[in-house]
N, C-alpha and C positions, 0 to 999 in steps of 0.2 A: 488770520491775524491772531496773536496770542491773547488769551483771556487774562484779565486782571486777577491776581491771586488773592482771594479774600483771606484776611488774617483769621487764624483759628479754624480754617476749613478742615472738616474732618478728614483724617488720613488713615489708611489701613496699611500697616506694615506686615508683610507675610514672613513668618518664621522660616518657611521653606518657599523660596520664590516659585511663582507659577510659570510653567513653560508657556511660551508664546512665540510669535514671529512678527517681524516688521516686513512690510512689502511696499515697494514703490507704487505710487498712484497708477502708473501705467502698467504695472505688473511685470516690469522687466528685471526686477531684482527682488530677492527675498533673503532674510537672515534670521537665524534662530536667536531668541533672546529669552530672558526670564524677567517677569514682573516682580519687582522688589517692593515698591510702595505705590499707592494710587490714591487719588482724591477725585473730586468732581471735575477739576480743571487741569490736572497734570498727573504724571507718573514718573517713576524712576525705574529704569530697565538696565539689566546687565546684557551686553551684546556678546554673542559668540562669533568671533571673526572680526575682520576689519570693516570699518564703515567709510574708509577713505575712498573718495571718488563717487560716493552715492549721493543722489539728490535728496537731501533731507529737509527741503523747504516744506514739503507736504508729502505724507506717506500714511500707510495704515498700520495700526497695531492690531494684529489678528489674535484673538483670544480663543478661537476654536479652529480645529483643522478643516471644518466645512465652510468657514468664512461667515458664519451667521452671527458671530459676536465680534465686533470690531469697533475701533475708534479712529477717526481721522486725526492726525497728529502733525506737529511741527517741532523740530529740534529746538531746545532751549539751551542746554549746557552739555559739554562733554568732559568727563573726568576719567581718563583711561578707558576701561571697558564698560564704564557706567555712564549712561546718558539720562538726562531729564528731558521730557517731552511735554508740550502743552497740547491739550485737546482743542481741536477746532470745532466750532459749531456753525450750522448754516446761518446765513445772515437773516436777521429778523426773528430767529428762534431763540428764546431765552429760557433757561431751565427754571422751573418753579413748581409749586405744588399744583395738583389738579384743581379744577374749579370746585366750589362747594357742592354743587349738585352732581358731580361726576360719580358714577358708580360702575362697577364691573358687572358684565352680563350674568355671571354665576352667583352674584350676591344680590339679595333683595335690597331695595332702598330702605333706609332707616328713617 
């Protein structure tokens, strides 16, 4: 389900779009794309090729060729070769700051 877009959410616009791919949840299709803008809840992509006939209810935005950096997405808008996608989150998981007592293993507690 799409996330509500908070007003004033920080956005990053890339001068040179970042190469990426979109891929079906079941892995049956994959398209090249470029990441133009991104925020915590959505992104704007340029698609290389047609998206006609693809199931865009839910798919992956692959940010690395090894698949280690990805986001689960849902199509929001289409404007020619540019699409806007919403990032999907697991149910019950809400983004937020780490707890006050959280620390990283390589860093001592303060």
